[in-house]
C-alpha positions as CSV (number, residue, x, y, z in Angstrom):
1,M,4.1,-18.0,-3.9
2,T,1.6,-20.0,-5.9
3,A,-1.8,-18.7,-6.9
4,P,-4.9,-20.9,-7.4
5,D,-4.1,-21.2,-11.1
6,G,-0.7,-22.7,-10.2
7,H,1.4,-19.7,-11.2
8,D,4.0,-18.0,-9.0
9,Y,2.1,-14.7,-8.6
10,V,5.1,-12.9,-6.9
11,A,7.3,-13.7,-9.9
12,D,4.5,-12.8,-12.3
13,T,4.0,-9.5,-10.5
14,R,7.7,-8.7,-10.5
15,S,8.3,-9.5,-14.1
16,S,5.2,-7.7,-15.3
17,Y,6.1,-4.4,-13.5
18,D,9.7,-4.7,-14.6
19,A,8.5,-4.8,-18.2
20,M,6.2,-1.8,-18.0
21,A,8.1,0.3,-15.5
22,E,8.8,3.3,-17.8
23,A,5.3,3.2,-19.4
24,Y,3.7,2.9,-16.0
25,A,5.6,5.9,-14.7
26,D,4.4,8.0,-17.6
27,F,0.8,6.8,-17.0
28,V,0.6,7.7,-13.3
29,R,2.9,10.7,-13.3
30,H,0.1,13.2,-12.8
31,E,-2.7,10.8,-11.7
32,L,-3.1,12.3,-8.2
33,D,-3.9,15.7,-9.8
34,S,-7.3,14.2,-10.9
35,F,-8.3,12.5,-7.6
36,P,-8.9,15.0,-4.8
37,V,-10.3,12.3,-2.6
38,A,-7.1,10.4,-2.7
39,R,-5.1,13.5,-2.1
40,A,-7.3,14.3,0.9
41,M,-6.8,10.9,2.5
42,L,-3.1,11.0,2.0
43,A,-3.1,14.4,3.7
44,V,-5.1,13.0,6.6
45,F,-2.6,10.2,7.0
46,A,0.3,12.6,6.9
47,E,-1.3,14.8,9.5
48,L,-1.8,11.9,11.8
49,V,1.8,10.7,11.5
50,L,3.2,14.2,12.0
51,A,0.9,14.7,15.0
52,A,2.4,11.5,16.5
53,G,5.9,12.8,16.1
54,G,6.6,12.5,12.4
55,G,8.5,9.2,12.6
56,P,9.4,7.1,9.5
57,V,6.8,5.8,7.1
58,L,7.0,2.8,4.9
59,D,5.4,2.7,1.4
60,A,4.9,-1.0,0.9
61,G,4.6,-1.6,-2.8
62,C,6.0,1.8,-3.7
63,G,6.2,1.2,-7.4
64,V,7.8,4.2,-9.2
65,G,7.9,6.2,-6.0
66,R,5.1,8.7,-6.8
67,I,3.5,8.4,-3.3
68,C,6.8,8.5,-1.6
69,G,7.4,11.8,-3.4
70,H,3.9,13.1,-2.6
71,L,4.1,12.3,1.1
72,G,7.7,13.7,1.2
73,G,6.2,17.0,0.0
74,L,3.8,16.8,2.9
75,G,6.7,16.6,5.4
76,L,7.0,12.8,6.0
77,D,10.2,10.8,6.1
78,V,9.2,8.0,3.6
79,S,11.0,4.9,2.4
80,G,9.8,2.5,-0.2
81,V,9.7,-1.3,-0.7
82,D,8.8,-3.0,-4.0
83,L,9.1,-6.3,-5.7
84,S,10.2,-4.9,-9.0
85,P,13.8,-3.7,-9.6
86,G,12.7,-1.9,-12.7
87,M,10.1,0.1,-10.8
88,L,12.6,0.9,-8.1
89,A,15.1,2.2,-10.7
90,V,12.5,4.6,-11.9
91,A,11.6,5.6,-8.3
92,R,15.3,6.4,-7.5
93,R,15.5,8.5,-10.7
94,D,12.2,10.4,-10.5
95,H,11.8,10.7,-6.7
96,P,15.2,10.8,-5.2
97,G,15.9,11.4,-1.5
98,H,14.1,8.3,-0.3
99,A,15.5,4.9,0.5
100,Y,14.2,2.2,-1.8
101,T,14.6,-1.5,-1.1
102,E,13.6,-4.6,-3.0
103,G,11.2,-6.8,-1.1
104,S,7.7,-8.4,-0.7
105,L,4.6,-7.4,1.2
106,L,4.7,-11.0,2.6
107,D,8.2,-10.6,4.1
108,L,8.9,-6.9,4.6
109,P,12.6,-6.1,5.0
110,A,12.1,-4.1,8.2
111,E,12.6,-4.5,11.9
112,D,9.6,-5.0,14.2
113,A,7.9,-1.7,15.3
114,S,10.2,0.4,13.2
115,Y,7.6,2.7,11.5
116,D,5.1,5.3,12.7
117,G,3.1,4.9,9.5
118,A,2.7,2.5,6.6
119,L,0.7,2.3,3.5
120,A,-0.1,-0.2,0.8
121,W,-1.4,2.1,-2.0
122,Y,-2.8,-0.2,-4.7
123,S,-0.3,-3.0,-3.8
124,L,-2.4,-5.4,-1.6
125,I,-4.5,-5.9,-4.8
126,H,-1.7,-8.1,-6.2
127,V,-1.9,-10.5,-3.2
128,P,-4.5,-13.3,-3.5
129,P,-7.1,-13.3,-0.7
130,A,-5.6,-16.3,0.9
131,D,-2.3,-14.4,1.5
132,Q,-3.8,-11.0,2.4
133,P,-3.9,-11.9,6.2
134,R,-0.1,-12.6,6.0
135,A,0.5,-9.3,4.3
136,L,-1.5,-7.4,6.9
137,A,0.3,-9.2,9.6
138,E,3.6,-8.0,8.2
139,L,2.3,-4.4,8.0
140,H,1.2,-4.8,11.7
141,R,4.6,-6.2,12.7
142,V,6.6,-3.2,11.3
143,L,4.3,-0.6,12.8
144,R,4.8,0.8,16.2
145,P,1.8,0.6,18.6
146,G,-0.6,3.4,17.6
147,G,0.9,3.7,14.1
148,H,-1.4,4.3,11.2
149,L,-1.9,2.2,8.1
150,L,-3.5,3.5,4.8
151,L,-4.8,1.0,2.2
152,A,-6.0,2.0,-1.3
153,F,-7.6,-0.6,-3.7
154,Q,-10.2,-1.3,-6.3
155,V,-13.5,-2.4,-4.7
156,G,-15.2,-5.6,-5.7
157,D,-15.4,-9.3,-5.3
158,E,-14.0,-10.7,-8.6
159,P,-10.3,-10.4,-9.8
160,S,-9.3,-8.8,-13.0
161,H,-6.5,-10.3,-15.2
162,R,-4.2,-8.5,-17.6
163,T,-2.0,-10.1,-20.2
164,D,-1.1,-6.9,-22.1
165,A,-0.7,-3.2,-21.4
166,A,0.1,-0.8,-24.2
167,G,1.5,-3.7,-26.2
168,I,3.7,-5.0,-23.4
169,P,3.1,-8.6,-22.5
170,M,2.5,-9.4,-18.9
171,R,0.7,-11.7,-16.4
172,L,-0.9,-9.6,-13.7
173,T,-3.9,-10.1,-11.5
174,F,-5.8,-7.4,-9.7
175,H,-7.6,-8.8,-6.7
176,R,-10.5,-6.3,-6.1
177,I,-11.2,-6.0,-2.3
178,N,-14.6,-6.1,-0.5
179,L,-14.8,-3.1,1.7
180,D,-16.5,-5.0,4.5
181,A,-14.2,-8.0,4.3
182,I,-11.0,-5.9,4.5
183,Q,-12.2,-4.3,7.7
184,V,-12.6,-7.8,9.3
185,L,-9.1,-8.8,8.1
186,L,-7.7,-5.6,9.6
187,R,-9.3,-6.1,13.0
188,D,-8.2,-9.7,13.0
189,A,-4.7,-8.5,12.3
190,G,-4.7,-6.2,15.3
191,F,-5.8,-2.9,13.8
192,D,-8.7,-0.5,14.7
193,V,-10.4,0.8,11.6
194,V,-10.4,4.7,11.7
195,S,-12.3,5.5,8.5
196,T,-13.4,4.0,5.2
197,T,-13.8,5.9,2.0
198,W,-15.8,4.7,-1.1
199,R,-15.4,6.6,-4.3
200,E,-17.6,5.7,-7.3
201,R,-15.7,4.8,-10.5
202,E,-14.8,7.4,-13.1
203,P,-15.9,6.7,-16.7
204,D,-12.4,5.2,-17.5
205,E,-12.3,3.0,-14.4
206,K,-13.7,-0.5,-14.2
207,S,-14.6,-0.5,-10.5
208,P,-15.2,1.8,-7.5
209,Q,-12.2,2.7,-5.3
210,G,-11.7,2.2,-1.6
211,I,-9.4,3.8,0.9
212,V,-9.2,2.5,4.5
213,L,-7.3,4.2,7.3
214,A,-6.5,2.0,10.3
215,R,-4.5,2.2,13.5
216,K,-2.4,-0.5,15.2
217,Q,-3.9,-1.3,18.5
218,V,-2.1,-0.3,21.6
219,T,-2.2,-3.2,24.1
220,G,-0.7,-4.5,27.3
221,L,1.1,-2.2,29.7
222,V,1.0,0.8,27.4
223,E,-2.7,0.6,27.1
224,A,-3.2,-0.1,30.8
225,G,-1.1,2.9,31.8
226,A,-3.1,5.3,29.6
227,G,-4.9,7.7,31.9
228,S,-3.5,6.3,35.1
229,P,-2.6,8.6,37.9
């Protein structure tokens, strides 16, 4: 897929994370320990999925598997998808017991309506705004009616570009997401927004952080039958 600058952003994202997989795993290994708001929203998501029967959950853009491992500890049956073979290799080593598959947010390797929950935890930020509706449509497709979606992202309107991390060359763009705009995109994709969370940036962060919880709309006969005699 081609970004506005003419580069294949999918290939750039894959190669960048391949190059820094081990360093990234070390960097984020204990990151959740420092962010109680993030842990709280992951716990809310887990509670909602479990209350609905505890069916399978997809971590779309799972990286090194840290969120798969965390949600597994909360009782969820989680599998992961990621572009980067290098990141998936680390995930299989550091967080075993989950199924990990190579794939893209734009074309998820999953059947329709096959998950009770899905999340894109700091992965939608690598999809340019023009392709974000397609990514949300894919997440909508793989969720069962009533299934919950959790998004986490850096908040803002301007992208950030990285060409180096800890001395490792890369070509990576972080598309900060406007909190109001993503709610419109979610509704257009067939989701109801359940909650939005804004967290101000910490001193070592460049932008505020957002977490949005949404629910796939229940339509047609299922909805019409709800509450019927």
